[in-house]
Backbone as ProteinMPNN parsed JSONL, in Angstrom:
{"seq_chain_A": "MIDKKSYDELKEKLDLLKTVKREVIRKAIAEAREHGDLKENSAYHTAKQEQSLNETRIKDLEERLINEEVVEETSGPKDSVVVGATVRLLDMKSKEETDYKIAYELGINVFENIISVASPLGQVLMGRKEKDIVELNNSRGIIKFKILKIS", "coords_chain_A": {"N_chain_A": [[5.59, -1.86, -7.987], [6.678, 1.503, -8.426], [7.459, 4.859, -7.613], [8.069, 7.717, -9.746], [10.182, 9.396, -8.892], [11.679, 7.734, -7.144], [12.376, 5.745, -8.973], [14.024, 7.208, -10.714], [16.086, 7.839, -8.912], [17.117, 5.274, -8.397], [18.037, 4.639, -10.97], [20.022, 6.566, -11.27], [21.778, 5.74, -9.253], [22.502, 3.256, -10.286], [23.845, 4.081, -12.617], [26.051, 5.375, -11.434], [27.299, 3.2, -10.157], [28.04, 1.735, -12.399], [29.818, 3.395, -13.72], [31.557, 5.33, -12.132], [32.117, 3.786, -9.758], [32.968, 1.331, -10.865], [35.287, 2.204, -12.174], [36.908, 3.086, -10.049], [37.308, 0.666, -8.712], [38.567, -0.775, -10.75], [41.003, 0.62, -10.931], [42.022, 0.102, -8.371], [42.423, -2.657, -8.503], [44.346, -2.789, -10.538], [46.464, -1.397, -9.34], [46.965, -3.064, -7.142], [47.84, -5.344, -8.462], [50.335, -4.564, -9.286], [51.887, -4.957, -7.103], [52.854, -7.469, -7.142], [53.042, -10.947, -6.392], [49.999, -12.515, -6.567], [48.692, -14.42, -5.062], [49.015, -14.089, -2.3], [48.24, -11.505, -1.919], [46.526, -9.292, -0.29], [45.27, -6.846, -0.822], [44.644, -7.046, -3.512], [42.853, -9.232, -3.51], [40.805, -8.157, -1.923], [39.962, -6.011, -3.528], [39.059, -7.426, -5.775], [36.962, -8.815, -4.615], [35.322, -6.676, -3.947], [34.752, -5.827, -6.509], [33.211, -7.972, -7.436], [30.981, -7.763, -5.707], [30.035, -5.252, -6.485], [29.31, -5.745, -9.159], [27.25, -7.547, -8.718], [25.399, -5.882, -7.417], [24.886, -4.119, -9.533], [23.666, -5.859, -11.399], [21.38, -6.628, -9.926], [20.066, -4.127, -9.623], [19.616, -3.458, -12.317], [17.842, -5.522, -13.084], [15.738, -4.963, -11.362], [14.954, -2.401, -12.214], [14.061, -2.989, -14.771], [11.86, -4.609, -14.238], [10.144, -3.102, -12.645], [7.116, -1.259, -12.307], [6.49, 1.952, -13.218], [4.866, 4.466, -11.538], [3.06, 7.405, -11.42], [2.806, 9.765, -8.78], [-0.253, 10.845, -7.354], [-1.648, 14.073, -7.769], [-2.833, 17.234, -6.484], [-5.925, 17.943, -4.693], [-6.677, 15.633, -2.141], [-9.023, 13.312, -1.287], [-9.054, 10.891, -0.255], [-6.855, 8.372, 1.104], [-3.958, 7.948, -0.707], [-1.091, 6.833, -2.621], [1.61, 8.957, -2.06], [0.248, 10.752, -0.565], [0.038, 12.724, 2.432], [-0.71, 11.892, 5.668], [-2.404, 12.763, 8.546], [-2.556, 11.334, 11.634], [-4.411, 10.417, 14.525], [-3.627, 8.877, 17.441], [-5.785, 6.941, 19.088], [-5.656, 6.086, 21.711], [-3.337, 7.179, 23.045], [-3.628, 9.779, 22.324], [-1.867, 11.099, 20.729], [-0.694, 12.922, 17.922], [0.396, 12.225, 14.64], [2.141, 12.686, 11.595], [2.213, 10.964, 8.526], [3.775, 10.072, 5.515], [2.745, 8.458, 2.61], [4.352, 6.122, 0.664], [5.857, 4.388, -2.152], [7.611, 1.262, -1.961], [10.444, 1.821, -2.266], [10.677, 4.426, -1.463], [10.528, 4.609, 1.267], [11.164, 5.762, 4.6], [11.579, 5.427, 7.731], [12.501, 7.098, 9.707], [11.76, 9.581, 8.939], [9.071, 9.436, 8.946], [7.991, 8.308, 6.617], [6.183, 5.969, 5.104], [5.699, 2.685, 3.726], [3.41, 1.77, 1.166], [2.858, -0.864, 1.24], [3.253, -1.597, 3.853], [1.979, -2.675, 7.091], [0.5, -0.538, 8.33], [0.277, 1.215, 6.161], [-1.294, -0.348, 4.453], [-3.771, -0.531, 5.832], [-4.532, 2.095, 5.725], [-4.831, 2.873, 3.042], [-7.032, 4.208, 0.659], [-8.823, 5.072, 2.551], [-10.748, 7.677, 4.224], [-10.798, 11.129, 5.477], [-11.535, 11.462, 8.919], [-12.166, 8.801, 9.222], [-11.917, 5.846, 11.215], [-9.298, 3.694, 11.804], [-7.995, 0.413, 12.308], [-5.112, -1.098, 13.528], [-3.602, -4.108, 13.771], [-1.155, -5.338, 15.668], [1.851, -6.716, 17.207], [1.547, -5.732, 19.756], [-1.093, -5.651, 20.151], [-4.33, -4.323, 19.268], [-4.325, -1.243, 17.684], [-5.915, 1.819, 17.506], [-6.546, 4.352, 15.16], [-7.447, 7.652, 14.231], [-8.161, 9.27, 11.249], [-7.135, 12.397, 10.726], [-6.423, 14.347, 8.852], [-5.85, 14.6, 5.347], [-3.44, 15.23, 3.014]], "CA_chain_A": [[5.344, -0.491, -8.41], [7.639, 2.456, -7.904], [7.175, 6.205, -8.086], [9.043, 8.239, -10.711], [11.358, 9.914, -8.176], [12.469, 6.591, -6.682], [12.921, 5.109, -10.175], [15.148, 8.041, -11.165], [17.169, 7.673, -7.94], [17.723, 3.972, -8.659], [18.75, 4.733, -12.24], [21.236, 7.345, -10.991], [22.668, 4.863, -8.485], [23.017, 2.271, -11.238], [24.834, 4.761, -13.461], [27.263, 5.585, -10.628], [27.954, 1.897, -9.979], [28.595, 1.301, -13.677], [30.885, 4.282, -14.191], [32.508, 5.77, -11.095], [32.53, 2.675, -8.881], [33.751, 0.389, -11.662], [36.602, 2.79, -12.445], [37.659, 3.061, -8.79], [37.685, -0.73, -8.482], [39.537, -1.133, -11.777], [42.29, 1.208, -10.523], [42.494, -0.615, -7.182], [42.922, -3.964, -8.958], [45.591, -2.545, -11.277], [47.493, -1.021, -8.362], [47.287, -4.255, -6.35], [48.611, -6.243, -9.331], [51.708, -4.061, -9.352], [52.611, -5.399, -5.907], [53.451, -8.794, -7.355], [52.365, -12.224, -6.137], [48.571, -12.323, -6.32], [48.179, -15.421, -4.132], [49.028, -13.566, -0.926], [48.05, -10.062, -2.032], [45.203, -9.023, 0.287], [44.666, -5.696, -1.507], [44.092, -7.565, -4.765], [41.671, -10.048, -3.195], [39.774, -7.247, -1.44], [39.454, -5.281, -4.686], [38.297, -8.378, -6.595], [35.711, -9.076, -3.895], [34.52, -5.46, -4.124], [34.302, -5.861, -7.899], [32.134, -8.948, -7.498], [29.818, -7.172, -5.036], [29.539, -4.162, -7.324], [28.637, -6.339, -10.315], [25.993, -8.107, -8.228], [24.493, -4.743, -7.209], [24.492, -3.644, -10.857], [22.712, -6.821, -11.954], [20.135, -6.521, -9.16], [19.401, -2.871, -9.97], [19.144, -3.561, -13.7], [16.652, -6.373, -13.074], [14.656, -4.254, -10.67], [14.48, -1.311, -13.068], [13.326, -3.588, -15.888], [10.621, -5.224, -13.769], [9.284, -2.187, -11.887], [6.126, -0.437, -12.993], [6.609, 3.324, -12.738], [3.554, 5.063, -11.335], [3.123, 8.79, -10.966], [2.019, 10.08, -7.595], [-1.379, 11.705, -7.67], [-1.458, 15.442, -7.294], [-4.076, 17.934, -6.23], [-6.588, 17.607, -3.432], [-6.867, 14.201, -1.898], [-10.114, 13.071, -0.343], [-8.807, 9.589, 0.347], [-5.428, 8.077, 1.211], [-3.335, 7.385, -1.904], [0.363, 6.965, -2.599], [2.011, 10.347, -2.171], [-0.498, 11.559, 0.401], [0.484, 12.849, 3.817], [-1.874, 11.598, 6.5], [-2.266, 13.065, 9.979], [-3.294, 10.346, 12.412], [-4.541, 10.574, 15.967], [-3.656, 7.613, 18.184], [-6.979, 7.094, 19.927], [-5.337, 5.791, 23.107], [-2.377, 8.131, 23.609], [-4.04, 11.111, 21.854], [-0.726, 11.683, 20.023], [-0.888, 13.116, 16.488], [1.597, 11.977, 13.85], [1.979, 12.744, 10.144], [2.902, 9.93, 7.752], [3.68, 10.16, 4.056], [2.609, 7.131, 2.025], [5.247, 6.002, -0.485], [6.138, 3.031, -2.61], [8.652, 0.572, -1.187], [11.765, 2.447, -2.305], [10.681, 5.75, -0.88], [10.285, 4.596, 2.705], [12.167, 6.259, 5.524], [10.857, 5.447, 9.001], [12.969, 8.204, 10.537], [11.058, 10.777, 8.479], [7.661, 9.056, 8.905], [7.575, 7.933, 5.269], [5.904, 4.539, 5.21], [5.376, 1.974, 2.494], [2.031, 1.404, 0.892], [2.736, -2.293, 1.558], [3.399, -1.826, 5.291], [0.67, -2.907, 7.728], [-0.225, 0.721, 8.486], [-0.043, 1.68, 4.814], [-2.394, -1.161, 3.918], [-5.064, -0.185, 6.445], [-4.866, 3.484, 5.401], [-5.126, 3.088, 1.627], [-8.427, 4.369, 0.269], [-9.659, 5.595, 3.641], [-11.034, 9.111, 4.156], [-10.692, 11.888, 6.728], [-12.454, 11.125, 10.018], [-12.283, 7.352, 9.364], [-11.167, 5.185, 12.276], [-8.681, 2.47, 11.295], [-7.4, -0.427, 13.344], [-3.884, -1.793, 13.161], [-3.361, -5.229, 14.675], [0.273, -5.689, 15.686], [2.261, -7.567, 18.326], [1.098, -5.14, 21.02], [-2.547, -5.641, 20.171], [-4.995, -3.473, 18.28], [-4.148, 0.192, 17.866], [-6.9, 2.549, 16.712], [-6.166, 5.688, 14.715], [-8.436, 8.456, 13.498], [-7.539, 10.075, 10.194], [-7.515, 13.791, 10.948], [-6.229, 15.177, 7.662], [-5.14, 14.013, 4.213], [-2.964, 16.296, 2.118]], "C_chain_A": [[6.329, 0.435, -7.715], [7.275, 3.835, -8.439], [8.338, 6.707, -8.943], [10.317, 8.714, -10.016], [12.26, 8.766, -7.727], [13.109, 5.861, -7.856], [14.147, 5.884, -10.656], [16.348, 7.926, -10.224], [17.887, 6.337, -8.139], [18.55, 3.992, -9.94], [20.065, 5.496, -12.063], [22.255, 6.499, -10.222], [23.298, 3.816, -9.399], [24.097, 2.889, -12.126], [26.145, 4.999, -12.712], [28.027, 4.278, -10.422], [28.656, 1.456, -11.26], [29.782, 2.151, -14.121], [31.918, 4.532, -13.092], [33.029, 4.595, -10.278], [33.376, 1.66, -9.647], [35.16, 0.919, -11.9], [37.481, 2.777, -11.191], [38.171, 1.644, -8.516], [38.744, -1.174, -9.488], [40.93, -0.616, -11.41], [42.866, 0.476, -9.319], [43.065, -1.98, -7.566], [44.258, -3.79, -9.672], [46.74, -2.213, -10.326], [47.936, -2.236, -7.543], [48.111, -5.25, -7.161], [50.082, -5.84, -9.398], [52.543, -4.519, -8.163], [53.151, -6.822, -6.026], [52.521, -9.942, -7.063], [50.899, -12.021, -5.725], [48.0, -13.292, -5.297], [48.06, -14.88, -2.714], [48.843, -12.054, -0.887], [46.637, -9.711, -1.549], [44.515, -7.84, -0.385], [44.003, -6.142, -2.804], [42.81, -8.353, -4.493], [40.505, -9.188, -2.696], [39.14, -6.493, -2.61], [38.618, -6.194, -5.592], [36.95, -8.7, -5.934], [34.769, -7.873, -4.047], [33.962, -5.401, -5.552], [33.111, -6.818, -8.047], [30.854, -8.402, -6.866], [29.188, -6.073, -5.885], [28.772, -4.708, -8.525], [27.309, -6.975, -9.912], [24.969, -6.999, -8.01], [23.984, -4.218, -8.548], [23.427, -4.556, -11.451], [21.361, -6.715, -11.253], [19.36, -5.252, -9.527], [18.857, -2.907, -11.39], [17.867, -4.389, -13.766], [15.464, -5.661, -12.437], [14.076, -3.15, -11.544], [13.68, -1.839, -14.255], [11.945, -4.053, -15.435], [9.674, -4.287, -13.037], [8.316, -1.452, -12.801], [6.198, 0.956, -12.381], [5.221, 3.939, -12.7], [3.753, 6.473, -10.819], [2.285, 8.951, -9.708], [0.872, 10.979, -8.013], [-1.118, 13.089, -7.115], [-2.827, 16.075, -7.099], [-4.7, 17.489, -4.928], [-6.835, 16.108, -3.312], [-8.0, 14.043, -0.891], [-10.032, 11.68, 0.257], [-7.304, 9.325, 0.312], [-4.963, 7.359, -0.055], [-1.821, 7.505, -1.739], [0.712, 8.429, -2.867], [1.311, 11.249, -1.171], [0.245, 11.624, 1.73], [-0.764, 12.754, 4.676], [-1.557, 11.944, 7.946], [-3.18, 12.115, 10.734], [-3.311, 10.734, 13.882], [-4.593, 9.182, 16.565], [-4.765, 7.764, 19.211], [-6.693, 6.847, 21.407], [-4.444, 6.871, 23.708], [-2.716, 9.578, 23.285], [-2.89, 11.854, 21.157], [-1.039, 11.769, 18.528], [0.442, 12.927, 15.774], [1.244, 12.057, 12.377], [2.805, 11.642, 9.502], [2.704, 10.218, 6.275], [3.664, 8.73, 3.534], [3.446, 7.086, 0.745], [5.309, 4.561, -0.953], [7.334, 2.512, -1.832], [9.97, 1.33, -1.135], [11.818, 3.805, -1.636], [10.606, 5.771, 0.626], [11.473, 5.104, 3.504], [11.466, 6.427, 6.868], [11.279, 6.601, 9.894], [12.304, 9.526, 10.144], [9.554, 10.525, 8.351], [7.147, 8.87, 7.479], [7.419, 6.421, 5.284], [5.5, 3.959, 3.86], [3.89, 1.704, 2.388], [1.79, -0.058, 1.269], [2.893, -2.594, 3.044], [2.023, -2.072, 5.907], [-0.148, -1.621, 7.891], [-0.629, 1.28, 7.128], [-1.23, 0.949, 4.23], [-3.743, -0.774, 4.517], [-5.493, 1.242, 6.111], [-5.339, 3.685, 3.962], [-6.631, 3.134, 1.354], [-9.334, 4.94, 1.337], [-9.779, 7.113, 3.535], [-10.834, 9.776, 5.513], [-11.833, 11.509, 7.656], [-12.708, 9.628, 10.144], [-11.45, 6.883, 10.551], [-10.609, 3.893, 11.674], [-8.054, 1.72, 12.456], [-6.189, -1.141, 12.777], [-3.639, -2.868, 14.208], [-1.882, -5.588, 14.591], [0.581, -6.507, 16.941], [1.824, -7.026, 19.691], [-0.413, -5.09, 21.145], [-3.088, -4.73, 19.091], [-4.787, -2.011, 18.654], [-5.142, 0.883, 16.948], [-6.385, 3.956, 16.416], [-7.361, 6.358, 14.06], [-7.665, 9.271, 12.48], [-8.038, 11.5, 10.346], [-7.441, 14.625, 9.675], [-5.479, 14.378, 6.603], [-4.721, 15.169, 3.314], [-1.965, 15.76, 1.13]], "O_chain_A": [[6.754, 0.194, -6.585], [6.835, 3.967, -9.581], [9.45, 6.183, -8.868], [11.417, 8.46, -10.507], [13.475, 8.825, -7.912], [14.249, 5.407, -7.759], [15.181, 5.293, -10.967], [17.493, 7.916, -10.675], [19.114, 6.269, -8.061], [19.641, 3.424, -9.986], [21.09, 5.122, -12.633], [23.451, 6.543, -10.51], [24.49, 3.528, -9.293], [25.142, 2.28, -12.354], [27.224, 4.845, -13.283], [29.255, 4.251, -10.503], [29.739, 0.873, -11.211], [30.661, 1.661, -14.831], [33.025, 3.996, -13.137], [34.238, 4.427, -10.124], [34.388, 1.183, -9.133], [36.125, 0.158, -11.834], [38.673, 2.485, -11.276], [39.327, 1.455, -8.134], [39.701, -1.861, -9.131], [41.92, -1.331, -11.562], [44.074, 0.252, -9.253], [44.078, -2.408, -7.013], [45.194, -4.554, -9.439], [47.857, -2.7, -10.498], [49.124, -2.418, -7.28], [48.984, -5.925, -6.614], [50.961, -6.688, -9.55], [53.773, -4.473, -8.212], [53.822, -7.318, -5.121], [51.349, -9.919, -7.44], [50.604, -11.438, -4.682], [46.945, -13.03, -4.721], [47.1, -15.188, -2.008], [49.248, -11.4, 0.075], [45.672, -9.819, -2.306], [43.289, -7.834, -0.504], [42.921, -5.666, -3.15], [41.801, -8.158, -5.17], [39.349, -9.466, -3.014], [37.919, -6.355, -2.672], [37.585, -5.774, -6.114], [35.933, -8.84, -6.613], [33.566, -8.04, -4.252], [32.828, -4.971, -5.762], [32.126, -6.494, -8.71], [29.768, -8.56, -7.424], [27.966, -5.975, -5.988], [27.708, -4.195, -8.871], [26.348, -6.945, -10.681], [23.803, -7.151, -8.375], [22.801, -3.907, -8.689], [22.406, -4.083, -11.95], [20.317, -6.711, -11.906], [18.145, -5.295, -9.72], [17.749, -2.434, -11.639], [16.91, -3.998, -14.435], [14.335, -5.75, -12.918], [12.859, -2.978, -11.612], [12.723, -1.199, -14.693], [10.969, -3.907, -16.171], [8.513, -4.634, -12.824], [8.659, -1.074, -13.921], [5.994, 1.127, -11.179], [4.495, 3.935, -13.694], [4.526, 6.703, -9.889], [1.21, 8.366, -9.576], [1.016, 11.788, -8.929], [-0.439, 13.243, -6.1], [-3.848, 15.517, -7.5], [-4.091, 16.753, -4.151], [-7.161, 15.43, -4.286], [-7.94, 14.575, 0.217], [-10.806, 11.318, 1.143], [-6.57, 9.982, -0.427], [-5.494, 6.313, -0.427], [-1.333, 8.186, -0.837], [0.175, 9.052, -3.783], [1.733, 12.385, -0.953], [0.978, 10.707, 2.1], [-1.752, 13.45, 4.438], [-0.565, 11.475, 8.504], [-4.392, 12.081, 10.52], [-2.353, 11.302, 14.406], [-5.484, 8.394, 16.247], [-4.69, 8.614, 20.098], [-7.416, 7.35, 22.267], [-4.759, 7.419, 24.765], [-2.168, 10.499, 23.89], [-2.929, 13.076, 21.011], [-1.573, 10.83, 17.938], [1.481, 13.402, 16.233], [0.198, 11.57, 11.949], [3.952, 11.41, 9.883], [1.606, 10.563, 5.837], [4.462, 7.894, 3.957], [3.269, 7.914, -0.149], [4.878, 3.64, -0.259], [7.992, 3.271, -1.12], [10.556, 1.467, -0.061], [12.895, 4.282, -1.281], [10.619, 6.848, 1.222], [12.629, 4.902, 3.133], [10.83, 7.451, 7.115], [10.508, 7.04, 10.747], [12.288, 10.475, 10.928], [8.844, 11.31, 7.722], [6.011, 9.227, 7.169], [8.39, 5.685, 5.455], [5.02, 4.67, 2.976], [3.208, 1.447, 3.38], [0.664, -0.448, 1.577], [2.687, -3.733, 3.462], [1.007, -1.715, 5.309], [-1.349, -1.612, 7.622], [-1.749, 1.764, 6.962], [-2.082, 1.557, 3.583], [-4.743, -0.698, 3.803], [-6.676, 1.571, 6.199], [-6.154, 4.566, 3.693], [-7.388, 2.248, 1.749], [-10.491, 5.259, 1.064], [-8.997, 7.755, 2.834], [-10.717, 9.114, 6.545], [-12.957, 11.266, 7.216], [-13.395, 9.206, 11.074], [-10.404, 7.458, 10.852], [-11.354, 3.095, 11.104], [-7.639, 2.313, 13.451], [-6.237, -1.713, 11.688], [-3.487, -2.569, 15.393], [-1.414, -6.082, 13.566], [-0.331, -6.935, 17.649], [1.743, -7.776, 20.664], [-0.951, -4.557, 22.116], [-2.398, -4.406, 18.124], [-5.041, -1.599, 19.786], [-5.213, 0.578, 15.757], [-5.865, 4.649, 17.291], [-8.182, 5.704, 13.416], [-6.647, 9.885, 12.799], [-9.215, 11.782, 10.125], [-8.278, 15.496, 9.44], [-4.592, 13.585, 6.917], [-5.548, 15.984, 2.906], [-1.456, 16.511, 0.298]]}, "name": "protein", "num_of_chains": 1, "seq": "MIDKKSYDELKEKLDLLKTVKREVIRKAIAEAREHGDLKENSAYHTAKQEQSLNETRIKDLEERLINEEVVEETSGPKDSVVVGATVRLLDMKSKEETDYKIAYELGINVFENIISVASPLGQVLMGRKEKDIVELNNSRGIIKFKILKIS"}
C-alpha cells in the first residue's frame, strides 16, 4: 500500500528517469563514441553502465507502480492511530515527548520523525487511542510509551 502523495512522487521520478535521464545518458554515449576505440574508452563504458542502471531503476519503478495499492490518508479528527496521523508519545522512562507521523513505506523519513506503518513502532501504534500505553520490544528491552495526542 502507498499513499497518493508517495505514488505521485514515484510517478514523477519515473517520468524523469524515462525522459531527462535517458537523454543525458544518450548524449554521453554519443559523445564517448566520437572518441574512437570503444574497447578502451572508459567514458563510453561508464555511460553504458549508467544506462543499464537507469533502465533497471525504470523497470523497478514501473513494476512497483503497477503493483502498489493507492490508499488515501484519512482526514478529519482522529480518535485512533491511522496512516497519516501524527502521534505525540511520552517515553514512560525518560519522560521525553516526541511526535511521530505515521506513513506508508515510501513516505518514511526518520530524520523528520516520519515512521512506517510497517515499522515495529508503527505496528504497535496502529489502532490505538489517546492515553493508551504501548510497549515496544527492541534490542534494548521493552520501552513503554503513552499516547498523549493523536492529530
